[in-house]
C-alpha positions as CSV (number, residue, x, y, z in Angstrom):
1,M,123.4,31.0,163.2
2,H,120.2,32.9,163.9
3,T,121.2,35.7,161.6
4,A,121.8,33.2,158.7
5,L,118.5,31.5,159.4
6,I,116.6,34.9,159.3
7,L,118.4,35.9,156.1
8,S,117.5,32.6,154.5
9,L,113.8,33.0,155.5
10,V,113.7,36.5,154.1
11,A,115.3,35.3,150.9
12,I,112.8,32.4,150.6
13,F,109.9,34.9,151.1
14,F,111.1,37.2,148.4
15,L,111.8,34.2,146.1
16,L,108.2,33.0,146.6
17,V,106.9,36.5,145.8
18,I,109.0,36.5,142.6
19,G,107.7,33.0,141.8
20,A,104.1,34.3,142.3
21,F,104.9,37.1,139.9
22,F,106.0,34.8,137.2
23,S,103.0,32.4,137.7
24,A,100.5,35.3,137.6
25,S,102.2,36.7,134.5
26,E,102.1,33.5,132.7
27,T,98.4,32.9,133.4
28,A,97.3,36.5,132.8
29,L,99.1,37.1,129.5
30,T,98.0,33.7,128.1
31,T,94.3,33.9,129.1
32,A,93.6,37.7,128.8
33,S,91.1,38.5,126.0
34,R,93.0,39.6,122.9
35,A,90.0,41.4,121.6
36,R,89.6,43.4,124.8
37,L,93.3,44.3,125.0
38,H,93.3,45.2,121.3
39,H,90.4,47.5,121.9
40,L,92.3,49.2,124.8
41,E,95.4,49.5,122.7
42,R,93.4,51.3,120.0
43,K,92.1,53.7,122.6
44,G,95.6,54.6,123.5
45,S,96.5,52.3,126.4
46,K,100.3,52.0,126.5
47,R,100.2,49.0,128.8
48,A,97.9,47.2,126.4
49,G,100.4,47.9,123.7
50,I,103.1,46.3,125.8
51,V,101.0,43.2,126.3
52,A,100.4,43.0,122.6
53,K,104.1,43.1,121.9
54,L,104.9,40.5,124.5
55,N,102.2,38.2,123.0
56,A,103.6,38.8,119.5
57,R,106.6,36.7,120.6
58,R,104.9,34.3,122.9
59,E,107.6,31.6,122.7
60,R,110.1,34.1,124.0
61,L,107.7,35.3,126.7
62,L,106.8,31.8,127.9
63,G,110.5,30.8,127.9
64,T,111.4,33.8,130.1
65,V,108.6,33.1,132.5
66,L,109.4,29.4,132.8
67,I,113.1,30.0,133.3
68,G,112.5,32.6,135.9
69,N,109.9,30.5,137.7
70,N,112.1,27.4,137.8
71,V,115.2,29.4,139.0
72,V,113.4,31.0,141.9
73,N,111.6,27.8,142.9
74,I,114.7,25.7,142.8
75,L,116.7,28.4,144.6
76,S,114.1,28.8,147.4
77,S,114.0,25.0,147.9
78,A,117.7,24.9,148.1
79,L,117.9,27.6,150.7
80,A,115.2,26.0,152.7
81,T,117.0,22.6,152.6
82,S,120.3,24.2,153.6
83,A,118.7,26.0,156.6
84,L,116.7,23.0,157.8
85,I,119.7,20.7,157.5
86,G,121.6,23.0,159.8
87,L,118.7,22.8,162.3
88,F,117.7,19.1,162.1
89,G,120.5,17.4,160.3
90,N,119.7,14.9,157.5
91,A,116.0,15.0,158.5
92,G,115.9,18.6,157.3
93,V,115.8,17.3,153.7
94,A,112.4,15.7,154.3
95,Y,111.2,18.7,156.3
96,A,112.3,21.1,153.5
97,T,110.7,19.0,150.8
98,A,107.3,18.9,152.6
99,I,107.3,22.6,153.7
100,M,108.5,24.0,150.3
101,T,106.1,21.8,148.4
102,V,103.2,23.4,150.3
103,L,104.6,26.9,150.1
104,V,105.5,26.8,146.4
105,L,102.2,25.0,145.4
106,V,99.9,27.4,147.4
107,F,101.7,30.7,147.4
108,A,103.8,30.6,144.2
109,E,101.5,28.6,141.9
110,I,97.8,28.0,142.7
111,L,97.0,31.3,144.5
112,P,98.6,33.7,142.0
113,K,97.4,31.7,139.0
114,T,93.8,31.6,140.4
115,Y,93.8,35.4,141.0
116,A,95.3,36.0,137.5
117,L,92.7,33.8,135.9
118,L,89.8,35.7,137.6
119,H,91.3,39.1,136.7
120,A,93.3,38.4,133.6
121,E,93.2,41.7,131.8
122,R,93.9,43.7,135.0
123,V,96.8,41.6,136.1
124,A,98.3,41.5,132.5
125,L,98.2,45.3,132.3
126,A,99.7,45.7,135.8
127,L,102.6,43.3,135.3
128,A,103.4,43.9,131.6
129,P,106.0,46.8,132.1
130,T,108.0,44.8,134.7
131,L,107.8,41.7,132.6
132,R,109.0,43.5,129.5
133,S,112.2,44.5,131.3
134,I,112.7,40.9,132.5
135,V,112.1,39.6,129.0
136,A,114.7,42.0,127.6
137,V,117.3,40.7,130.0
138,V,116.5,37.0,130.0
139,G,115.3,37.0,126.4
140,P,118.6,35.9,124.7
141,L,118.7,32.8,127.0
142,S,115.1,32.1,126.3
143,S,115.7,32.4,122.6
144,A,118.5,29.9,122.8
145,V,116.2,27.5,124.7
146,D,113.5,28.0,122.1
147,A,115.9,27.3,119.3
148,L,116.9,24.0,120.9
149,V,113.2,23.1,121.5
150,A,112.4,24.0,117.9
151,F,115.2,21.8,116.6
152,I,114.0,18.9,118.7
153,L,110.4,19.3,117.4
154,R,111.7,19.4,113.8
155,T,113.7,16.3,114.4
156,L,110.5,14.6,115.7
157,R,108.6,16.1,112.7
158,V,106.1,17.9,115.0
159,R,104.6,20.9,113.3
160,S,103.0,23.8,115.2
161,P,99.7,25.2,113.9
162,Q,99.6,28.6,112.1
163,G,98.7,31.6,114.2
164,A,95.8,32.5,111.8
165,V,94.4,29.0,112.3
166,I,94.6,29.3,116.1
167,A,92.9,32.7,116.0
168,Q,90.1,31.4,113.8
169,E,89.5,28.4,116.0
170,E,89.4,30.7,119.1
171,I,86.8,32.9,117.3
172,R,84.7,29.8,116.3
173,G,84.9,28.6,119.9
174,A,83.7,31.9,121.2
175,I,80.8,31.9,118.6
176,D,79.7,28.4,119.6
177,L,79.9,29.3,123.3
178,Y,77.8,32.4,122.6
179,G,75.2,30.3,120.8
180,L,75.0,27.9,123.7
181,Q,74.7,30.5,126.4
182,A,72.5,33.1,124.7
183,G,70.6,30.7,122.4
184,G,71.5,32.9,119.4
185,R,71.4,30.3,116.7
186,G,70.8,32.7,113.9
187,E,73.5,35.1,115.0
188,R,75.9,32.1,115.5
189,Q,75.2,30.9,112.0
190,M,75.8,34.3,110.5
191,L,79.1,34.8,112.3
192,G,80.1,31.2,111.3
193,G,79.1,31.9,107.7
194,I,81.5,34.9,107.6
195,L,84.4,32.6,108.7
196,D,83.4,30.0,106.1
197,L,83.6,32.3,103.1
198,A,87.2,31.5,102.5
199,H,86.5,27.7,102.6
200,V,83.6,27.6,100.2
201,D,84.0,27.8,96.4
202,V,81.6,29.5,94.1
203,S,80.8,26.1,92.5
204,E,79.2,25.0,95.8
205,I,76.6,27.8,95.8
206,M,76.1,28.7,92.1
207,I,73.0,28.3,90.2
208,H,73.6,25.4,87.9
209,R,73.4,26.1,84.2
210,K,70.4,23.8,83.7
211,N,68.5,26.0,86.1
212,M,69.6,29.3,84.6
213,F,67.2,31.6,82.9
214,V,68.7,32.6,79.6
215,L,67.5,34.1,76.4
216,D,68.5,33.5,72.8
217,A,70.2,36.6,71.4
218,G,68.9,35.8,67.9
219,L,65.2,36.3,68.9
220,P,63.4,39.4,67.5
221,P,63.4,42.4,69.8
222,D,59.7,42.0,70.8
223,K,60.3,38.4,71.8
224,L,63.4,39.3,73.8
225,L,61.5,42.1,75.5
226,E,58.7,39.7,76.3
227,G,61.2,37.2,77.7
228,V,62.9,39.8,79.9
229,L,59.6,40.9,81.4
230,D,58.4,37.3,82.0
231,G,61.6,36.2,83.5
232,Q,61.3,38.4,86.7
233,F,65.1,38.7,86.9
234,T,67.1,41.9,87.0
235,R,69.9,40.5,84.9
236,V,69.5,38.0,82.1
237,P,72.3,36.1,80.3
238,L,72.1,36.1,76.5
239,Y,73.4,33.1,74.4
240,R,74.1,32.6,70.8
241,D,73.8,29.2,68.9
242,N,73.8,27.1,72.2
243,Q,73.2,27.9,75.8
244,D,76.8,27.4,76.8
245,N,77.9,30.3,74.6
246,I,77.0,33.3,76.7
247,V,77.6,36.5,74.7
248,G,76.2,39.2,77.0
249,I,74.3,40.1,80.2
250,L,71.2,42.1,79.8
251,H,70.1,44.5,82.6
252,V,66.3,45.1,82.8
253,K,67.0,48.8,83.6
254,D,68.9,49.3,80.4
255,V,66.1,47.6,78.4
256,L,63.3,49.8,80.0
257,Q,65.3,53.0,79.3
258,A,65.8,51.9,75.7
259,V,62.1,51.0,75.3
260,T,61.1,54.4,76.7
261,S,63.1,56.2,74.1
262,H,62.0,53.9,71.2
263,K,58.4,53.3,72.1
264,E,57.2,54.4,68.6
265,D,59.0,51.5,66.9
266,I,60.2,48.7,69.3
267,A,60.9,46.4,66.3
268,K,63.9,48.5,65.4
269,L,65.4,48.4,68.9
270,D,68.7,46.5,69.1
271,I,68.2,44.9,72.5
272,V,71.3,42.7,72.1
273,A,73.5,45.8,71.8
274,L,72.4,46.9,75.3
275,A,73.9,43.8,76.8
276,K,77.2,44.1,78.8
277,E,80.1,41.9,78.4
278,P,79.8,38.7,80.5
279,W,82.3,38.2,83.4
280,F,83.6,34.7,83.8
281,V,85.2,33.4,87.0
282,P,86.8,30.1,87.8
283,S,84.7,27.6,89.8
284,T,87.5,27.2,92.3
285,T,87.3,30.9,93.4
286,N,86.3,31.0,97.1
287,L,83.5,33.2,98.3
288,R,85.7,35.7,100.1
289,E,87.7,36.3,97.0
290,Q,84.6,36.6,94.9
291,L,82.9,39.0,97.3
292,T,86.0,41.2,97.2
293,A,86.0,41.0,93.4
294,F,82.3,41.9,93.3
295,R,83.0,45.0,95.4
296,R,86.1,45.9,93.3
297,R,84.3,45.6,90.0
298,K,81.1,47.1,91.4
299,S,79.2,44.1,89.9
300,H,76.6,41.7,91.2
301,F,76.7,39.0,88.6
302,A,79.3,36.5,87.2
303,M,79.3,33.4,85.1
304,V,81.1,30.3,86.5
305,V,83.3,28.2,84.3
306,D,85.4,25.0,85.0
307,E,89.0,24.4,84.3
308,Y,88.3,23.8,80.6
309,G,86.4,27.0,80.2
310,A,83.0,25.2,80.0
311,L,80.0,27.0,81.5
312,M,78.9,25.6,84.9
313,G,76.4,28.2,86.1
314,L,76.2,31.7,87.6
315,V,76.8,33.3,90.9
316,T,75.4,36.6,92.3
317,L,76.2,38.8,95.2
318,E,72.9,37.8,96.7
319,D,74.0,34.1,96.7
320,I,77.1,35.0,98.7
321,L,75.2,37.1,101.2
322,E,72.7,34.3,101.7
323,E,75.6,32.1,102.8
324,I,75.9,34.6,105.7
325,V,72.4,35.8,106.6
326,G,70.4,32.9,105.2
327,D,67.8,32.9,102.4
328,I,66.8,36.3,101.1
329,S,63.4,36.4,99.4
330,D,61.4,39.2,97.8
331,E,57.9,39.5,96.4
332,F,59.0,38.0,93.1
333,D,60.6,34.9,94.4
334,V,58.7,31.7,94.0
335,A,58.8,29.6,97.2
336,A,60.2,26.2,96.5
337,A,59.2,23.1,98.4
338,G,62.8,22.3,99.1
339,I,62.5,20.7,102.5
340,R,59.3,19.3,104.0
341,P,59.5,18.0,107.6
342,Q,57.5,14.9,108.4
343,S,55.7,13.8,111.6
344,D,58.0,10.8,112.0
345,G,61.1,13.0,112.2
346,S,62.2,12.5,108.6
347,Y,62.4,15.1,105.8
348,I,61.3,15.1,102.2
349,V,64.1,16.9,100.4
350,E,64.6,17.8,96.8
351,G,67.7,16.3,95.3
352,G,69.1,19.7,94.3
353,T,69.1,20.9,97.9
354,T,72.7,21.7,98.9
355,I,74.3,19.8,101.8
356,R,75.5,23.1,103.3
357,D,71.9,24.4,103.5
358,L,70.8,21.2,105.3
359,N,73.8,21.3,107.7
360,R,73.2,25.0,108.5
361,R,69.4,24.7,108.9
362,F,69.3,21.5,111.0
363,E,72.9,21.5,112.4
364,W,73.6,18.2,110.8
365,N,77.1,17.0,110.0
366,L,76.8,15.6,106.5
367,P,80.1,15.8,104.6
368,D,80.2,18.2,101.6
369,D,83.8,17.5,100.4
370,E,82.9,15.2,97.5
371,A,79.4,16.5,96.6
372,T,77.5,19.8,96.7
373,T,73.9,18.6,96.6
374,I,72.2,15.9,98.7
375,A,71.5,13.9,95.5
376,G,75.2,14.1,94.6
377,L,76.1,12.8,98.1
378,V,73.9,9.7,97.6
379,L,75.3,9.1,94.1
380,H,78.9,9.4,95.5
381,E,78.3,7.1,98.4
382,A,76.2,4.5,96.5
383,R,78.6,4.3,93.6
384,M,75.6,3.7,91.4
385,I,72.5,5.3,90.0
386,P,69.8,4.0,92.4
387,E,66.3,3.0,91.6
388,T,63.2,4.6,93.0
389,G,62.5,3.1,96.4
390,Q,66.0,2.1,97.2
391,V,67.2,2.8,100.7
392,F,70.8,3.6,101.9
393,T,72.4,4.4,105.2
394,F,75.4,6.7,105.1
395,H,77.1,8.6,108.0
396,R,74.2,7.3,110.3
397,Y,71.6,9.0,108.1
398,R,68.9,7.0,106.2
399,F,68.3,8.0,102.6
400,E,65.3,6.7,100.6
401,V,65.0,7.6,96.9
402,L,61.5,8.7,96.3
403,R,61.7,10.0,92.7
404,R,64.2,9.8,89.9
405,L,64.1,11.6,86.5
406,R,66.3,9.7,84.0
407,N,69.7,9.6,85.8
408,Q,69.0,12.4,88.3
409,I,67.7,11.9,91.8
410,T,65.0,14.5,92.3
411,L,63.4,13.6,95.6
412,L,64.6,11.9,98.8
413,R,63.4,11.1,102.3
414,I,66.2,11.7,104.8
415,T,65.9,10.3,108.4
416,P,68.6,11.7,110.7
417,P,69.9,9.9,113.7
418,K,67.5,10.1,116.6
419,R,69.6,12.3,118.8
420,E,70.2,14.7,115.9
421,A,66.7,14.8,114.6
422,S,65.5,18.4,114.4
423,P,62.0,19.5,115.4
424,T,59.5,19.7,112.6
425,S,59.2,23.4,113.2
426,A,62.8,24.0,112.3
């Protein structure tokens, strides 16, 4: 009797140790920093490589851990119940339940999981080789259970998120957390801007065609030269007959080189022949694709067209970079009024200001799904062309139309909700 009891206690002890192993493994491998482990793997850590392979099939890993954990916990509880029934009769069931609940909860769950949470990378690297062997043995059973669970989820029409989406959400969460802890608003916006490139189309950041600086290809050479020099732009689109018919892109450097070689008789210089063929891109191209295309073509300038081939505007490499680092100005840029903070917490905003710029600058949450500019948002929400002086409230923001030119809203006063009002120094 005493020998059987001692053997049962020893078995329960080892089962609790195994349960602690599974609990620590589950916590460590699911909370360990992927970036840190990936860095260690690239430096040659074999254990980090094992962790990466285990996490690559996380469903199989978690299934193995849960199966092992449940088996050892149930078996240890059954042994304790059998031993205590032999000592105390039917009352042993109650004693076994109380004792094993405490032992399993403290020593097989809370204690190992807490330690693994505090030292996730260290525990994951230490336990990975052993866990790999266990996964290899229990894996087929785990896969069968996973298949059953997947079938049930499909039956219930429950879809699991894509891995790339989860990874991006984790990165965004880390960026937001960094911004809160370190106060790095500028860095947070830049890192967030990189992630947003794939979700923003060129039509949202392009220079609209009515604001483009273009020159008529039919002008005399001296007039074209004068226009190029007055425009203060490195690249100038040339049109023929109408401004929607872009026939070439003129680079100031090419013009200056040609002028230097024809300085005796500029009137005979064929400036239009210096223009390069324009590059047209669809308005639905996202910024990440366009940035890649700029690099591939070694170009900085593209014309944007809609689905019917009609000219919408132009986009430059600088426009895309500004979505990441913010406004880039040089000594030739003319400072626009754009946004003027007021003492009452409101803002005087030009109608052409993009919603994205406002959201990034003041951390507002105005929707930009249906409109690109703030004037476009008011038109979309109002479902009408408002008169000067009209006031609207959309999405808890107050919009007052200050100026209208024909059918275009050119100036607005925006009053954000009190708790979201930004300081006038922003």
